[in-house]
N, C-alpha and C positions, 0 to 999 in steps of 0.2 A: 566313090567318084562325085556322087550328087553332093555329100556332105562338104567336099573340097570345093565345090564350085562357087559358094558364097565367098568362101575365103579367099580364094583367087581373085574374084571380082573385086572384094573389098581392098586386096594388096594392089592391085593395078589400079585402081580407082585413086588410092593414097599416092601411088607412084605418079599417076598422071597429075595430080595436085602439087606434090612436093617438088617434081622436077622443074616445073615452070616457075614456081615460088623461089626455088633455090637460084635459077638462072635470073629471075627479076631481081632477086637480093644481090647478087654478085654484079649484075650490070648497074643498079642503082649506086653500089658503092664506087664502082669504076667511074660512073658518072660524076658522083660527088667529087672524088679525087680530082678529076680532071677540071671540074669546075672551080675547085679550091686552088689548083694550080694556076688556072687562068686568072681567078680573083686575086690571088697573092702576088702578081706582078709586082716587082720593087722598082725603086727608082735607081737608075744606074749611079754607083759611088764615083767611079772615074778617079781622076788624080788632078792636082793642079800646082801651080808655082807662081806666087804673087810676090816674090822678093825682086829685088834688082838684078840685071844681067842673066847670065845663064843659071839654069837649074843645077843646084850643087848635088853631088852623086850621095853624100852623107850629110844629114843633118844633126845638128846639136840639140838632142832630146831631153837634155836637163830639165827640172823644174826649178826655176830660180827665185828665191824670195824677193820681193818687190816692196818699195815702200815710196808713198806719195810725199813729195817734198814741195816746199815753197821758198822763196827768197824775198828780201827786201826790195830788190830790183823789179821783181815780178809784181808785187803789189803797188810799188810807186808808179810803174807804166799804168797799171790799170787805174789807180787814183787820178793820174794825169788825163787819161782819156775821158773818164767820167767827168771831169771837171771842164772839159772842152765841148761837152755835148751841146747839141742845138735842138730845139723843140719847136715844133709847130702846133699852134693852138688848136685844141679840137674844136668841132661845131658845136653849138650849144644844143644840149640835150643828147648828143650822140652816143653817150655811154660806149659800149663796145661794138656798136653796129658797124663802125667803119675800121675795126680792128683795135689795137691797143690804146686806150685813151691816154693822151700824153700828159694831161693833168695829173692822172694817177701815176704814170711812168716817172715823173719828176719826184714823186714821193718814194718809189721803189729805189730810184737812183740815189736819192738823198740817204736812204737806210743803208743801201750798199756802199757808199762812200764814207759814210760817218760812223755807223754802228755794227755793220757785217763784220765779223772776225774770221778772215780766212783761215788765219793760222790754227784757230780753234776748231775750225771745220775740217781741216786737213787730220787734226788728231782724232776727230770722230770717224773720218774715212779710214784711219789706219788701224781702229780698234778690231777689225777683222784681218786674218792673214791674207795678204796679197801675194801674187805669184805671176811670173811671167815664163813662157815656154815658146819655143820657135816651132811653127807647123807651116809647111809649105812656103817657107821662105820669109815668113813674117812672124813677128813677136806677138803672142796672144796673151792678154792679162785676164785674170781671173781672180776672185776671192773664193776661199775654200774654207767654210765654217763646219767644225764637227760637233756634235754634243758634247758639253763639258762633262756629263755624267752618263754612264751607259750601264744599266743594271744587268747582271749575270742572266744569260739567255735571251736577252733582249736584241731584236734585230734593228739595225739602223739601215734606213733605205736612202741610197744615193739619189738626189733630186737636182737636176740641172735647171736652171731657171734662165730664161734669156730675155732680155729688155727689148724695146724698139725705140723709135724716134718720135719726138725729140727727148727720150729719157736716156738713162744709164744704169749701170749695175747700182747705183745709190738708191734707185726705186725700190730695192729690196731689203734695204737695212732696217726696216720696222718689221718686216714679216719673218726674217730669218730667225730671232729668237723664239717666235711663236711656233717655228717647225723644228728648232733644234732642242728646245727644252720647254715643251708645250704645258706641262704640269706647274711650272713656275709662272705661267701667264693665265691660270685659271682655264686652261682648254681640256681639262680631265686628265685622264691617266696617259702614261707615256707608252701606250701600245703602240702608236705609230710615230715614230721619231725619224728624223732625217739628218743626214749630212749634205749641205748645200753648196752647190758649186754655181757662181754667177760670172760668167765671162763677158767681156766687153766685145760686141761684135767688132771684127776688124774694120778700122776706119773710125771707130767711136772711141772716145775716152782714151785710155792708156794701151789699148791695142794698136799696132802698127798699121798704118794705112796701106791697102793693097798698091802695088806699083804697077800692074797689069790691069788692062781693061777686062770686064767681064766678071767681076766679083759679084755674085748674086746669092740667093738664100740658099741654093743647092750647094756652093762652094762652102759656105758658112755652116751648113748642115754637116758636111764631110769633116770639116776642120774640128767641129765640137765633137763628133764621133771619135776622132783621133784623140782630141784631149782626154776624153772620158777613159779611152783605152790606155792612154799614157799614165793616167791616174790609178789604173790598175782595175777599173770597174769592167765586168762583162755584161752585167744588166743594171738598168737604171730607168728612173722615172723623169719624164720631161714635163716642163710647165712653160707657158709663154703667152705674150699678149703682143698687138701690133706685129712689127716684123718678127718678135719673137715666137709669136704663133705660127707664122709661115715657116720659119726655120726649124722648129720643133717638129711641125708637121712633116717637112721633107726629112728630118731625121727617123720619123717613124715609117716613112715610106721606102727610106733607103736601107736600113737595118732594123727590121721589125723584130728579129730575134734578140736584139740587144734592148729594145725598149719593152719595159714591163708594164708602163702605161704612159698616156699623154694627156695632160690636162691643159686646156684652153680658157681664157677668158675672152677671146674673140674668134669667131670662125669665118674665114675666107671662103666663099663659094661664088660660082658663077651661076646665076639663075637666067635662063632664057627659054624660049620654046612657048607653044601653046599651053603645055601644062602649068607651067609657072603663070603665064597670063590669066589662066582660068582659075588658079588659086587666089591670085590677087584680087580679082573681080569678084569671086564667090566668097573669099574669106571674111569680108567685112560684114556680111549678113548671116551666112551659116558656116563659122569657122570650123566647126566639126566634120563637116562635109569634105574639106580638102586637108584635114589633119591638123588644123591649127587649135590651140587652146582659147580660152577666153582671155589669158594673160597675153598670148601672141598677138591677139587682135587689138588688145588695149595698147600694145607697143608699137605696132605697125601702122594704124589707122589713126587720122586720116593720112593715106598712103602718099599722096603726092607731097604733102606737107613735111612729113617725117622722113621720107626716103628720097625724094628729088630735090625739093627746094633746099632742105638742110644740108643734104650731101653736096649740093652745086655750092652752097654758101662756105662750107668748110673744106672744099678740097681745092681751091685755087693754088695753094702751095704745092700739091701733088703735081699738076701739069708742069709748073716751072721746074721743080726738081726732078722731073722724069724727062725733060727735054735739054735745059740748059743750067745744070746745077752749078757750074763754076762762076757763072755770071754773077747770079745773086750771092754766092758764097763769098765773093771778093768784099762786098760791103759789111758782110755779118762778120767776116773774120777780122776785119779792121776796127769795127765799133762794138765795144761791149755793151753800149746802149741799145743799139740796134740788134744786137744778137738777143739780149733779155727781151725786148719787145717781141722779136719773132718766135722765141721759144716760149715765153710765158703766155702768150696769147692762146697758144694751144692748152694750156693747163687750165684756162678759164673755160672755154665753151666746149672743150672735149670732156670736161668734168661734168658739166651741166648746161644744157643748151640755153636755159633761161639766163645764165649769167651774163648774157650778151645785153641784158637789159640794165645791168649795173654798172655804176660809174667807176668801180674798182674790179669789174670783172669777176667779182665774188671769189677771188684768189685766196684771199686771208680767211675765208669761212671754211676752207678745206685743209689749207696747207699753212706752214709758217713761211715767212719770207727768208728765214734763214736756210729751210729745205729747198726752197724753190731756186734761190741764188747759188746754193752749192751745185744743184746739177747744172746751173747755167755755167759755172765756173769751170766744171769739168770739160766743157766743151771749149771755153776760152782758153785755159792754160795748156791744152793740148793741140790748139789750132785744129780741131777735128770737125768743124761744122762743114767744111767744103767735102770732106771726104765721106761724112756721114750722109749728105743729101745726095752725093753720087749713086748711093745705093739704090736710089729710086730710078735712075736712068738705067742702070745695070739690070735691074729686075723687070722694068717695063719694056725693055726690048725683046722680052719674051712673055709667054703666058705665066703669070706669076702664081696661078693655082694649077699645080701638076695635075694630069689626068689621072694618075694611079689613086686608087682608094687607100684609105687607112684601115688597117684590120686590127691593130693593137687596141686593147681597151682604152676607151677614150672618155674622159670627163669634160663637161662644158659648164662653165659658170657664166649665165648670161645676166650681165648688169644692166640695169634699166636705162642708163644715160650712155651706153655705148653708142658709137656713131651710127650704127645699123643694127637691128635685130634680126637673128638668125634663127626661125623656129626650128625646133628638134626635126620635125618632118623634112625640112630643107637640108639640115646639117647631115641626115642620114644618107644622102645622095653620095657624099664622100666619105664620111665617118661611118664605117660599117659595123662598129662595135662599141656603141655608146652605152656605157654603163651607168653614166651619171650625168643628169642635166638638171641643173638648179636654176630656178628663177631668182636670182639674188634681189634682196629687198631695196638696195641702195648701191649707189656708186656708179662711176662712169669708165672711161677708157684707161686710166691710171690705176687700175685695180690695186695692186700691191703698194702703191705709194699712198693712195687715198682710203682704202678700207683693207688693211692688212689682216685684221682679226677675221673678217668675213672670208677672205679668199683663203686664209690659213685653215678655216674650219672645212671649207668644201673641198680643199686639197686633202685633208686628212680623212675625211669620210670617202672620198673617191678611192683612196689607196686602200681603206679598209675592204672596200666592196672588191677590189681587184684582187686583193690577198685571200679573200674567201671563195673566189672563183675555182 
């Protein structure tokens, strides 16, 4: 009996430790499960109807080939309007401080009238396969580009890329070959290859304009999920900037099980409260204390100059488009010269804020006039400027940054000339699974258009990381 006492004591001691430990473990697992259930709250997908009249019971789900066309009448009308343009002389030494410099505008219009070949550009636009399909009552336009060669055993990843304003699907024309056939363009082995789908946001380009009020980024996200499902994809990657970033973020919030990864070149967040105020105040002196890197500090400070004065200077259009879009749209839709000035000014100062100092807005230092005018022409020939700027009113009638967090693997390419810099520590408030955050060496708001190679490299390294998880 005496010999058994130590064993009985030892067993009871172990039991006394194991049982609470087991209970704690089970309780911890249950707590983690409950927390994950709470954190994984998704954005309600819902449904919509944006066509005319009553919603149809059955929709035509066919994928129809589409081709961009032009005519002599279309070109003659454009030339007539360009010939009738009136100009107001700029102030001496104004450069782009007052907006688009009208002296340089006359040079752009002269090129547009006498040298720009719209027929040639239409052929370039048609070099990729175009399609339309009807979703929620409206025709959705998209291009779908597959790799020309796929090696045995090679995985091809579907990638949906979404543009913003005042851009279009054409922004992606130079990055597409870098993603579909990277080895042919010096980007290394074809271990990461994509088939790329680039839709036009409804109301932009060759996608039909919504006929009902309320079409916002959530509605666009739902339509693009339906598009990808209709194309036969169950899982896919997403990439976006400007409105495209918000739409793809909503897609990740809506159906995270379908999104393998989300790549953004701009992050929309709402920063407020004492913690943010403290971060801004302290970050200039001891950035590490509030989670900023030296590069974050370099890009954010002086804070008032870079984040308040600059944003106020560049956001006048936003207030107008978010309140009375149709009023401004009347003039832009009637005058190709006015439309070009309104759109191209953004490609100046949103590419590099210092371009405001240049008489030509620095436009031709980053882009060709053919590329810039092709984007303008997409708005002109489709008469889509009014419907595109309405998107601001529809979205600013609600909180554009939904409260749901993003839990899918996320990559951020932070370009130094973006309108505002979002440090990783701020981005983590909404993006809970950042697997890649890159300080890009150069480039601004129109990343795919301006720096396609840099963006393609970052997308590829992001997908490699996700596939290794």
